[in-house]
C-alpha positions in Angstrom: 192.0 238.5 -50.3 192.5 235.0 -51.7 191.2 233.5 -48.5 188.0 235.6 -48.7 187.4 234.6 -52.3 188.0 231.0 -51.5 185.6 231.1 -48.6 182.9 232.7 -50.7 183.0 230.1 -53.4 181.4 227.3 -51.3 178.6 229.6 -50.5 177.9 230.3 -54.2 178.0 226.6 -54.9 175.5 226.0 -52.1 173.1 228.6 -53.5 173.4 227.0 -57.0 172.8 223.5 -55.5 169.8 224.8 -53.7 168.3 226.1 -57.0 169.0 222.8 -58.7 167.5 220.7 -55.9 164.3 222.6 -56.0 164.0 222.2 -59.7 164.1 225.9 -60.2 165.6 227.7 -63.2 166.3 231.4 -63.0 165.5 233.7 -65.9 166.9 237.2 -66.6 165.9 239.6 -63.9 165.8 236.9 -61.3 162.4 235.5 -62.2 161.8 231.8 -61.5 160.4 229.6 -64.3 157.7 227.0 -63.7 159.2 224.0 -61.9 159.5 220.9 -64.2 159.4 218.6 -61.2 156.0 219.9 -60.2 154.7 219.6 -63.8 156.0 216.0 -64.0 154.4 215.2 -60.7 151.1 216.6 -62.0 151.3 214.6 -65.2 152.1 211.4 -63.2 149.1 212.0 -60.9 146.8 212.4 -63.9 148.2 209.2 -65.4 147.6 207.2 -62.2 144.0 208.5 -62.0 143.4 207.7 -65.6 144.8 204.1 -65.2 142.6 203.7 -62.1 139.5 204.8 -64.0 140.2 202.4 -66.8 140.5 199.5 -64.4 137.4 200.7 -62.5 135.3 200.9 -65.6 136.3 197.3 -66.5 135.2 196.0 -63.1 132.0 198.0 -63.1 131.1 196.8 -66.6 131.7 193.2 -65.6 129.6 193.6 -62.4 126.8 195.2 -64.4 126.8 192.4 -67.1 126.8 189.6 -64.4 123.7 191.1 -62.8 121.7 191.7 -66.0 120.5 188.1 -65.9 119.2 188.6 -62.3 117.3 191.8 -62.9 116.6 194.1 -65.8 115.4 196.9 -63.7 117.5 200.0 -64.1 117.2 200.9 -60.5 119.3 197.9 -59.5 122.3 199.5 -61.0 122.4 202.8 -59.0 125.3 201.7 -56.9 127.5 201.6 -60.0 127.4 205.4 -60.4 130.2 207.5 -58.9 129.3 208.1 -55.2 129.1 211.4 -53.6 132.1 212.5 -51.4 129.9 211.8 -48.3 129.2 208.2 -49.5 132.8 207.6 -50.4 133.9 208.8 -46.9 131.8 206.1 -45.3 134.1 203.5 -46.8 136.8 204.6 -44.4 134.7 203.8 -41.4 134.9 200.0 -41.9 136.2 197.5 -44.4 132.8 196.0 -44.7 131.3 199.3 -45.7 133.7 199.3 -48.7 133.0 195.7 -49.7 129.2 196.2 -49.4 129.1 199.0 -52.0 129.3 197.9 -55.6 131.3 201.0 -56.7 133.5 200.7 -53.7 134.2 197.0 -54.3 135.1 197.7 -57.9 137.4 200.6 -56.9 139.1 198.3 -54.3 139.6 195.6 -57.0 141.1 198.2 -59.3 143.5 199.2 -56.5 144.5 195.6 -55.8 145.1 195.1 -59.5 147.5 198.1 -59.5 149.3 196.4 -56.6 149.4 193.0 -58.4 147.5 191.2 -55.6 143.9 191.1 -57.0 143.8 187.4 -56.4 143.0 188.1 -52.8 139.7 189.9 -53.5 138.9 187.4 -56.3 139.3 184.5 -53.9 137.1 186.3 -51.3 134.4 186.9 -53.9 134.6 183.3 -55.1 134.1 182.1 -51.5 131.1 184.4 -51.0 129.5 182.9 -54.2 130.4 179.4 -53.0 128.6 179.9 -49.7 125.4 180.8 -51.5 125.4 177.7 -53.7 122.6 175.4 -52.8 123.1 172.4 -55.2 125.4 169.8 -53.7 126.7 169.0 -57.2 127.5 172.6 -58.0 129.1 173.0 -54.6 131.6 170.2 -55.4 132.3 171.6 -58.8 132.9 175.1 -57.5 135.0 173.8 -54.6 137.4 172.1 -57.1 137.5 175.2 -59.3 138.4 177.4 -56.4 141.1 174.9 -55.3 142.5 174.8 -58.8 142.5 178.5 -59.3 143.7 179.7 -55.9 144.9 177.0 -53.5 147.0 174.3 -55.2 150.7 174.9 -55.7 151.5 177.1 -58.7 147.8 177.8 -59.2 147.2 180.7 -61.7 145.9 182.9 -58.9 147.6 181.3 -56.0 147.0 183.1 -52.7 149.4 183.1 -49.7 148.4 180.4 -47.3 150.3 178.1 -45.0 150.7 174.4 -45.9 148.5 173.2 -43.1 145.5 175.3 -44.3 146.1 174.2 -47.9 146.3 170.6 -46.9 143.1 170.8 -44.9 141.2 172.4 -47.9 142.5 169.6 -50.2 140.9 167.0 -47.8 137.7 168.9 -47.3 136.8 169.4 -51.0 136.5 165.7 -51.5 133.2 165.9 -49.6 132.5 169.6 -50.1 130.5 171.6 -47.6 129.9 175.4 -47.3 132.7 175.7 -44.7 135.5 174.3 -46.9 137.2 177.6 -47.4 136.1 179.4 -44.2 139.5 179.5 -42.5 141.3 180.6 -45.7 138.7 183.3 -46.4 139.0 184.7 -42.9 142.8 184.8 -43.3 142.6 186.6 -46.7 140.0 189.0 -45.4 142.3 189.9 -42.4 145.2 190.3 -44.8 143.3 192.8 -47.0 141.8 194.6 -44.0 145.1 195.2 -42.3 147.3 195.9 -45.3 145.6 196.7 -48.6 142.6 198.5 -47.2 144.6 201.2 -45.3 146.7 201.8 -48.5 143.6 202.1 -50.5 142.3 204.8 -48.2 145.5 206.8 -48.7 145.5 206.4 -52.5 145.2 209.3 -55.0 142.0 207.8 -56.5 140.1 207.4 -53.1 141.2 210.9 -52.0 139.8 212.3 -55.3 136.5 210.6 -54.7 136.3 212.2 -51.3 136.9 215.7 -52.6 133.9 218.0 -52.3 134.1 219.4 -55.9 131.3 219.5 -58.5 131.5 216.2 -60.5 129.4 214.6 -63.1 127.4 211.5 -62.1 126.2 210.9 -65.6 128.8 208.3 -66.6 130.1 205.3 -64.7 133.7 205.4 -63.5 134.2 209.0 -64.4 
């Protein structure tokens, strides 16, 4: 009857809609073709991993070059090679474990760059270098550079700090001490630990590092 045909039509539409939603295409004989959505997802994942490796190689290369002046011994650069899955998994135990590993630090910097907030780790690293400076003259110069790069309004790498903290830093750098940026560094560390670090652990790149599959350790960042 007309009523029966009319009631069957919505069911057919639902079936067709289900096929479209799942990205499936039916061939003759009812066979399903490969799903384009899955292929696109795979290509996107490979592109993300490739972009990560490019950024990671850049940071590893810079770290290696900066340390060549300190030591020419090849053994000093072992941490720059891709870690084993077991080593990578240690980074998830504590944020400090990640920052203490050269490869892990470079990987985290690459991740922050992908999120357009690499100024946080760059500021933290600048503060670590600042605290190790012994010369009072160099301390003052570095304090002013850190302020100009990260603290002052519309700085090229301005970090997110409240006005009171920024104002306190502006006063302290006039007579620079090793504690000039302590409060700001703690704030940025906490921000990274509570926000960026958990997202890094969930990222495609970190998950790939933790996979227990045969990988080559012959080249950096690969």
